[in-house]
C-alpha positions in Angstrom: 0.0 0.0 0.0 2.9 2.4 0.8 4.1 2.1 -2.8 0.7 2.1 -4.4 -0.5 5.4 -2.9 2.4 7.2 -4.5 1.3 6.2 -8.0 -1.1 7.9 -10.4 -4.3 6.1 -11.1 -3.7 5.0 -14.7 -6.6 2.6 -14.9 -8.9 3.1 -17.9 -11.8 1.0 -16.3 -14.5 3.2 -14.9 -16.0 0.2 -12.9 -12.6 -0.6 -11.4 -12.2 3.1 -10.3 -15.7 3.1 -8.7 -14.9 -0.2 -6.9 -11.6 1.1 -5.5 -12.7 4.7 -4.7 -14.4 4.0 -1.3 -11.3 2.2 -0.1 -9.0 5.0 -1.4 -11.1 7.6 0.3 -11.1 5.7 3.6 -7.4 5.3 3.5 -6.8 9.0 2.7 -9.0 10.1 5.5 -7.5 7.6 8.0 -4.0 8.7 7.0 -4.8 12.4 7.3 -6.6 12.2 10.6 -4.0 9.8 11.9 -1.3 12.3 11.0 -3.1 15.1 12.8 -3.8 13.0 15.9 -0.1 11.9 16.2 1.0 15.5 15.7 -1.3 16.7 18.4 -0.1 14.1 20.8 3.5 15.0 20.1 3.0 18.7 20.5 0.6 18.5 23.5 2.2 15.6 25.4 3.7 16.8 28.7 3.4 20.4 27.6 3.2 21.6 31.2 6.9 20.6 31.7 7.9 23.8 29.8 6.4 26.0 32.6 6.3 29.6 31.4 8.7 28.6 28.5 10.0 32.0 27.3 9.0 34.2 30.4 9.6 37.3 28.3 6.5 36.5 26.2 4.5 34.9 29.0 4.8 38.0 31.1 3.5 40.0 28.2 0.5 37.6 27.9 -0.1 38.1 31.6 -0.2 41.9 31.0 -2.3 41.6 27.9 -4.8 39.3 29.6 -5.4 41.9 32.3 -5.3 45.2 30.4 -6.7 45.9 26.9 -4.1 48.5 26.0 -1.3 46.2 27.0 -2.9 43.6 24.8 -3.2 45.9 21.8 0.4 47.1 21.9 2.1 44.0 23.3 3.3 45.6 26.5 5.6 43.8 28.9 3.6 45.0 31.9 -0.1 45.9 32.5 1.0 49.5 33.4 2.3 49.9 29.9 5.9 51.0 30.4 7.4 49.3 27.3 6.4 46.7 24.7 8.2 43.5 23.7 10.6 43.9 20.8 8.2 42.4 18.3 4.8 43.2 16.8 2.2 41.5 19.0 0.0 39.2 16.7 1.3 36.0 18.4 0.6 37.5 21.8 -3.0 38.3 20.8 -3.7 34.6 20.2 -2.3 33.7 23.7 -4.0 36.8 25.3 -7.4 35.6 24.0 -6.7 32.1 25.3 -5.7 33.5 28.7 -8.8 35.6 28.9 -11.0 32.6 28.0 -9.4 29.9 30.1 -7.5 31.9 32.8 -3.8 32.8 32.7 -1.7 29.7 33.2 1.1 27.8 31.4 -1.4 25.7 29.5 -3.5 28.6 28.2 -0.3 30.2 26.9 1.2 27.1 25.2 -1.7 25.1 23.9 -2.5 27.7 21.2 1.1 27.3 20.0 0.6 23.5 19.7 -2.7 23.9 17.9 -1.0 26.3 15.5 1.5 23.5 14.8 -1.3 21.0 14.1 -2.9 23.6 11.8 0.4 24.1 9.9 0.7 20.3 9.3 -2.9 20.1 8.1 -2.4 23.0 5.7 0.9 21.6 4.4 -0.8 18.2 3.8 -3.6 19.9 1.9 -1.4 22.0 -0.4 0.9 19.1 -1.2 -1.9 16.7 -1.7 -3.6 18.9 -4.3 -0.4 18.8 -6.4 1.1 15.4 -5.9 -1.5 13.2 -4.2 -2.2 11.9 -0.6 1.0 10.0 -0.3 3.0 13.1 -1.0 0.8 15.0 1.5 1.5 12.4 4.2 5.2 12.6 3.6 5.3 16.4 3.7 3.1 16.5 6.8 5.1 13.9 8.6 8.4 15.6 7.8 7.1 18.9 9.2 5.6 17.3 12.3 8.8 15.4 13.0 11.3 18.2 12.4 13.0 18.8 15.8 12.9 22.6 15.6 9.2 22.4 14.7 8.5 20.3 17.8 10.4 22.8 19.9 8.7 25.9 18.6 5.2 24.5 18.5 5.5 23.8 22.2 7.0 27.2 23.0 5.5 30.7 23.2 7.8 32.5 20.8 6.1 34.2 17.7 7.6 31.6 15.3 4.7 29.2 15.6 2.1 31.7 14.3 4.6 32.9 11.6 5.0 29.4 10.2 1.2 28.7 10.3 0.5 32.0 8.4 3.3 31.4 5.8 2.0 27.9 5.1 -1.5 29.3 4.7 -0.1 31.9 2.3 1.6 29.1 0.3 -1.7 27.2 0.1 -3.4 30.3 -1.2 -0.7 30.9 -3.8 -1.0 27.3 -5.1 -4.8 27.6 -5.3 -4.3 30.9 -7.2 -2.3 29.2 -9.9 -4.9 26.5 -10.5 -7.1 26.8 -13.6 -10.4 28.6 -13.1 -9.4 29.6 -9.6 -11.1 32.4 -7.7 -9.6 35.8 -7.9 -9.6 36.0 -4.1 -6.9 33.4 -3.5 -3.9 35.7 -4.2 -5.2 38.6 -2.0 -5.8 36.0 0.8 -2.1 35.0 0.4 -1.1 38.7 0.7 -3.3 39.0 3.8 -1.7 36.0 5.4 1.8 37.4 4.8 0.7 40.8 6.1 -0.6 39.3 9.3 2.7 37.2 9.4 4.5 40.6 9.5 2.5 41.3 12.7 3.9 38.1 14.2 7.6 38.5 13.4 8.0 41.6 11.2 10.4 41.5 8.2 11.0 37.7 8.4 7.6 37.2 7.0 8.6 38.9 3.8 11.4 36.5 2.9 8.9 34.3 0.9 7.4 37.2 -1.0 9.8 37.2 -4.1 9.2 33.4 -4.4 5.4 33.8 -4.2 5.5 36.5 -6.9 7.7 34.4 -9.1 5.5 31.3 -8.8 2.3 33.2 -9.7 3.9 35.1 -12.6 5.3 31.8 -13.9 2.3 29.5 -13.5 -0.8 31.6 -13.3 -3.4 30.9 -15.9 -4.6 34.4 -16.5 -2.9 36.7 -19.1 0.2 38.4 -17.9 -1.5 41.8 -17.5 -4.2 40.3 -15.3 -1.6 38.4 -13.3 0.2 41.6 -12.6 -3.1 43.3 -11.6 -3.8 40.4 -9.2 -0.4 40.8 -7.6 -1.1 44.4 -6.9 -4.3 43.4 -5.3 -2.4 40.9 -3.1 0.1 43.7 -2.3 -2.8 45.9 -1.2 -4.2 43.1 1.0 -0.8 42.6 2.6 -0.4 46.3 3.4 -3.9 46.4 4.8 -3.4 43.3 6.9 -0.1 44.4 8.4 -0.1 48.1 8.0 -3.2 49.0 10.1 -1.2 48.2 13.2 1.8 50.3 12.1 -0.6 53.2 11.5 -2.3 52.8 14.9 1.0 52.9 16.7 2.5 55.7 14.6 -0.6 57.9 15.0 -1.3 57.2 18.7 0.1 59.9 21.0 3.4 58.6 22.3 2.7 59.9 25.8 -0.4 57.7 26.2 1.0 54.4 24.9 3.9 52.2 26.0 7.4 52.8 24.6 8.2 50.7 21.5 10.7 48.1 22.9 13.7 47.4 20.6 13.8 50.9 19.2 15.9 53.9 20.1 13.4 56.6 19.0 10.1 55.0 20.2 9.3 54.2 16.6 7.5 51.1 15.3 9.0 51.7 11.9 12.5 51.8 13.3 11.8 48.5 15.1 10.5 46.9 11.9 13.1 48.2 9.5 16.1 48.4 11.8 16.4 46.1 14.8 14.1 43.5 13.3 14.8 44.3 9.7 18.0 45.2 7.9 20.0 45.1 11.2 19.4 41.3 11.3 21.2 41.0 8.0 24.1 43.5 8.5 24.6 43.1 12.3 24.3 46.9 12.6 21.6 46.9 15.2 21.5 50.0 17.4 20.5 48.8 20.8 21.7 45.3 20.0 24.8 43.4 21.3 27.1 43.7 18.4 28.0 41.1 15.8 28.4 37.9 17.8 28.4 35.5 14.8 31.4 33.3 14.1 29.8 30.9 11.7 28.5 33.0 8.8 28.2 30.8 5.6 26.5 27.7 4.3 28.0 25.6 7.0 25.8 27.4 9.6 22.7 25.3 8.7 24.7 22.1 9.4 26.7 23.5 12.3 26.4 23.1 16.0 23.7 25.7 16.5 21.3 24.8 13.7 22.2 21.4 12.4 20.3 19.3 14.9 17.3 21.6 14.5 16.7 21.6 10.8 19.3 19.9 8.6 18.4 16.2 8.9 16.4 16.1 5.6 17.6 19.3 4.0 20.0 17.8 1.5 17.4 15.1 0.5 14.9 17.9 -0.1 17.4 19.8 -2.3 18.1 16.6 -4.4 14.4 15.9 -4.7 13.5 19.4 -5.8 16.3 19.7 -8.4 15.7 16.2 -9.8 12.0 16.7 -10.0 12.5 20.1 -11.8 14.6 18.3 -14.4 11.7 15.8 -14.9 9.1 18.6 -15.3 11.3 21.0 -17.3 9.2 20.4 -20.5 5.9 20.7 -18.7 3.5 23.5 -19.8 4.1 26.9 -18.2 1.1 26.5 -16.0 2.0 23.0 -14.6 1.1 23.0 -10.9 3.7 20.3 -10.0 6.6 22.4 -11.3 5.0 25.5 -9.7 5.0 23.7 -6.3 8.6 22.7 -6.8 9.6 26.3 -7.6 7.6 27.5 -4.5 9.2 25.1 -2.0 12.6 25.3 -3.6 12.6 29.1 -3.8 11.4 29.3 -0.2 14.2 27.0 0.9 16.8 28.9 -1.1 16.0 32.4 -0.1 15.4 31.7 3.6 18.4 29.4 3.7 20.7 32.0 2.3 19.4 34.7 4.7 19.9 32.4 7.7 23.3 31.3 6.5 24.7 34.8 5.9 22.9 37.0 8.3 25.4 38.9 10.4 23.0 40.1 13.1 21.0 38.3 15.7 20.2 34.8 14.5 19.3 31.8 16.7 19.0 28.2 15.8 15.3 28.1 16.4 14.7 30.6 13.6 15.1 27.7 11.2 11.6 26.5 11.9 10.7 28.8 9.0 12.7 26.4 6.8 10.7 23.4 7.9 7.7 23.8 5.6 10.0 24.2 2.6 12.0 21.1 3.4 8.8 19.1 4.0 6.9 20.4 1.1 9.8 20.1 -1.4 10.6 16.6 -0.2 6.9 15.5 -0.4 6.4 16.7 -3.9 9.8 15.9 -5.3 10.1 12.4 -3.9 6.8 11.3 -5.3 7.6 12.8 -8.8 10.8 10.8 -8.7 9.2 7.6 -7.4 6.8 7.6 -10.4 9.8 7.5 -12.7 11.9 5.1 -10.6 12.4 2.7 -13.5 14.8 5.2 -15.0 18.4 4.6 -13.7 19.2 8.3 -13.1 16.0 8.7 -11.1 16.6 5.7 -9.0 20.1 6.9 -8.5 18.8 10.3 -7.2 16.4 8.5 -4.9 19.2 6.3 -3.5 21.4 9.3 -3.1 18.7 11.0 -1.0 18.5 8.0 1.3 22.3 7.7 1.5 23.0 11.3 2.2 20.3 11.4 4.9 21.8 8.3 6.5 25.3 9.8 6.6 24.0 13.2 7.9 21.9 11.5 10.6 24.9 9.6 11.8 27.0 12.8 11.9 24.3 14.7 13.9 23.8 11.8 16.3 27.5 11.5 16.8 27.5 15.1 18.3 25.6 13.6 21.3 27.1 10.1 21.2 26.0 9.2 24.7 22.3 9.5 23.8 20.7 6.4 22.3 24.0 5.0 21.2 22.3 2.0 19.4 20.5 4.3 17.0 23.5 5.5 14.9 24.8 2.0 13.8 21.2 0.9 13.2 20.5 3.8 10.9 23.8 3.3 9.2 23.2 -0.4 8.4 19.6 -0.1 7.4 20.3 3.1 5.4 23.0 1.5 3.3 20.8 -1.5 2.5 17.8 0.8 1.8 19.8 2.9 -0.6 21.0 -0.1 -2.5 17.4 -1.4 -2.7 16.2 2.0 -4.0 18.9 2.0 -6.6 17.5 -1.2 -8.1 13.8 -0.6 -7.2 12.8 -0.3 -10.8 13.6 -4.0 -11.3 11.8 -5.2 -8.2 8.3 -6.6 -8.0 5.5 -4.7 -6.2 5.9 -6.3 -2.8 9.7 -5.9 -2.8 9.3 -2.3 -3.9 6.9 -1.7 -1.0 9.4 -3.1 1.5 12.3 -1.1 0.2 10.2 2.1 0.2 9.0 1.5 3.7 12.6 0.9 4.9 13.8 4.0 3.1 11.1 6.2 4.7 11.7 4.7 8.1 15.5 5.2 8.1 15.2 8.8 6.8 12.7 9.7 9.5 14.4 7.8 12.3 16.9 10.5 13.3 14.6 13.5 13.3 11.8 11.5 14.9 14.1 10.4 17.8 15.3 13.9 18.3 11.8 15.2 18.2 10.6 12.8 20.8 13.5 13.7 23.0 12.6 17.4 22.5 9.0 16.8 23.5 10.2 14.7 26.5 12.3 17.6 27.9 11.2 20.8 29.6 12.4 23.9 27.8 12.5 27.5 29.1 14.6 30.6 28.6 15.2 33.0 25.7 17.1 30.6 23.4 15.6 27.1 23.5 17.3 24.3 21.7 16.0 21.0 20.2 17.2 17.5 20.9 18.0 15.3 23.9 18.7 16.9 27.2 21.8 14.8 28.1 24.1 17.4 26.6 22.4 20.2 28.5 22.4 22.4 25.5 20.4 20.5 22.9 21.5 18.5 19.9 24.9 19.5 18.8 25.3 22.5 21.1 28.6 22.4 22.9 28.5 23.4 26.6 29.3 27.1 27.1 27.4 28.3 24.1 25.2 31.3 24.4 21.7 31.0 25.7 19.8 29.0 28.2 18.8 25.9 26.3 17.1 23.4 28.4 16.0 24.7 31.8 15.6 28.1 33.1 18.2 30.8 33.6 19.5 32.7 36.6 18.4 36.1 35.5 20.2 38.7 33.4 20.0 39.1 29.6 18.8 35.6 28.6 17.6 33.9 31.8 14.7 34.5 34.2 15.1 34.9 37.9 13.7 32.4 40.4 11.7 34.5 42.8 11.5 33.4 46.5 8.3 33.5 48.5 9.5 36.4 50.7 10.3 38.6 47.8 7.1 37.7 46.0 5.1 38.7 49.1 7.0 42.0 49.4 6.2 42.8 45.8 2.5 42.2 46.3 2.3 44.2 49.6 0.7 47.6 49.0 1.1 47.0 45.2 -2.3 48.7 44.6 -0.8 52.0 45.8 1.8 52.1 43.0 1.7 52.0 39.3 4.6 49.5 39.2 5.4 47.2 42.1 9.0 47.3 41.1 11.5 48.2 38.4 14.5 46.2 37.3 16.9 46.3 34.4 16.1 44.0 31.5 12.9 42.4 30.4 13.8 38.8 31.4 14.5 40.0 34.9 11.2 41.9 35.0 9.3 38.9 33.6 10.3 36.6 36.4 9.2 39.0 39.1 6.0 39.8 37.3 5.0 36.2 36.8 5.7 35.5 40.5 3.8 38.5 41.8 1.2 39.1 39.0 1.9 42.8 39.5 3.3 45.2 36.9 7.1 45.3 36.9 8.9 48.0 34.9 11.5 46.5 32.5 14.1 49.3 32.5 15.9 49.4 29.1 13.7 46.7 27.5 15.1 43.3 26.5 18.8 44.2 26.2 18.7 47.0 28.7 19.7 49.3 25.9 16.4 51.1 25.1 16.1 54.7 26.5 12.9 53.8 28.3 12.7 55.3 30.7 15.3 58.0 30.7 17.0 58.8 34.0 14.9 62.0 34.3 11.6 60.1 33.6 12.6 57.4 36.1 13.4 60.1 38.7 10.0 61.7 38.0 8.2 58.3 38.5 10.0 57.7 41.8 9.2 61.2 43.0 5.5 60.7 42.1 5.5 57.4 44.1 4.7 55.3 41.0 7.5 52.7 41.6 7.8 50.8 44.9 11.0 48.9 44.6 14.1 48.7 42.5 15.5 45.2 42.1 19.2 44.5 41.4 20.2 41.6 39.1 22.9 40.3 36.8 22.4 43.3 34.4 22.8 45.8 37.3 26.3 46.6 36.4 25.5 47.7 32.9 25.2 46.2 29.4 27.3 43.5 27.7 30.5 44.4 26.0 29.9 45.3 22.3 26.4 46.5 22.8 25.1 49.9 21.6 22.2 52.1 22.4 21.1 54.0 25.4 23.1 54.1 28.7 20.1 55.2 30.7 19.6 51.8 32.4 23.2 52.0 33.8 22.6 55.6 34.9 19.4 54.6 36.6 21.0 51.8 38.5 23.9 54.0 39.6 21.5 56.7 40.7 19.4 54.3 42.8 22.5 52.8 44.4 23.8 56.2 45.3 20.5 57.5 46.8 18.7 54.6 48.4 19.7 52.0 51.0 19.6 48.4 49.9 18.4 45.3 51.7 18.5 41.6 50.6 15.4 39.5 50.3 15.7 35.9 49.1 19.2 36.7 47.8 18.1 39.7 45.7 19.3 43.3 46.3 16.2 45.4 46.9 15.9 49.2 47.1 12.7 50.6 48.6 12.0 53.7 46.5 9.1 54.8 48.6 11.2 55.8 51.6 
């Protein structure tokens, strides 16, 4: 059956088709719902072990679930001192969940998992329309079992919503290129990308040139009408994402929170600078300087990203290129070739950006590559399988299996103490599966099925094992990592790398403080008499105190402690007006990290507090009572 479902129905007998159709429909439905059920189990299983996951965003959800203005702007606290350093669409989804079901770790994280299930369903749907249900199941399974996808669909970063919206946009583009399609599909694609901008800003636009090229190449309408439809999609994109930019820009700055991540309290600066061009060049005012040492193609296979995304990446490239050769003489409007261009272009553009970006880039960003790897592999592998009797095609299929086998062994060797039996098993089975695929065109149907099943199993074994390990491990902190927990840093991450991979931090730039009961009680005492129960440098520090006390905590300087919010004069005014009860010391108390740029107000505020107020220690934290 595994082999049969990858074939086209070439039967000329209408009665045979009618007899087989109910069984085919039942299989398709069973496979699809089984895929979604397994994905849901993987993404929801033990989700509570992640706690607040990224406390930076969880604290913003706490604020947004208790104050409508904080929800609209994505404020870090309910008193609206400063926003997170992203546009807040992903927070809106979690805010609504928290308002409906109460604010807790499950109401924050379950929407992320459901977004992952939705992305798998949409990817299955778009690939199935082009290459059949077998291709859809391959694509959906690859996406569901990509380790970084498991990580991010169980986490509260904005990447989950971004991926869902980009897959939705790809679905709309592929519907738009179909014959006699509705004129609404392309504007819907534009709207999905526009709303994706509100999830993670400029990263959503990486797929735009690819979507434009696919529609211009394969759309059925005359060229002039295709161009007109593209302008309509552009208008929909601007409307879907631009309304929020207009609201923030036109809202009086004095009555809204400061735009975190910017130096001029500007949403456009945040979008185009810190979260835009700065990510490419490394010139991010308010950032931490260029910390990258691995710029180049090797980054996608290196210690930071390899275990997250690269397991099936070479196989996807081979499948896409070989399938493009097969479809090179197809009509201009051929949907199979259009799909290959879409997934291949997505993979190329996003892969190049992630490989050569000189600014802030983390391994978990590669979740944006997962749909392209999965979609390209699903379509390309099935196109090749249907031509497997040709030697060069079977050679390409065998090469896909062999390169995946070798890469799986390399990635597993980076954490050799974990599941040590898996690497030799994959190596042996992979070699035999590759040899079988090489001669699959000469095998009978039953033997071909067995070889295909072995090839699929060995290719998915590595990422599946890593994904299960990811789901079995609690993750928290600003920079989560996929893979088994035995290394303490995730698959392929050497100890001492930056970020708090598995487990929480100790405060400072990337970690979140553990708040003792005495300090939590102090923060809640008389909190209703102040606008902010406390202030502290850095958003992660503030998030820990806010989640423990459920009271507004001012994050001085925003995420990096480099935003001029508040200035020293503004802080002094707030203290004089008795708006802030405590100032809390922490790992960022002494100033910003070396190489950072931006405002020095946070350091000036810390120095002013230390010079003018007496400190005490509560649960190991230096506390200044600003009300005395």
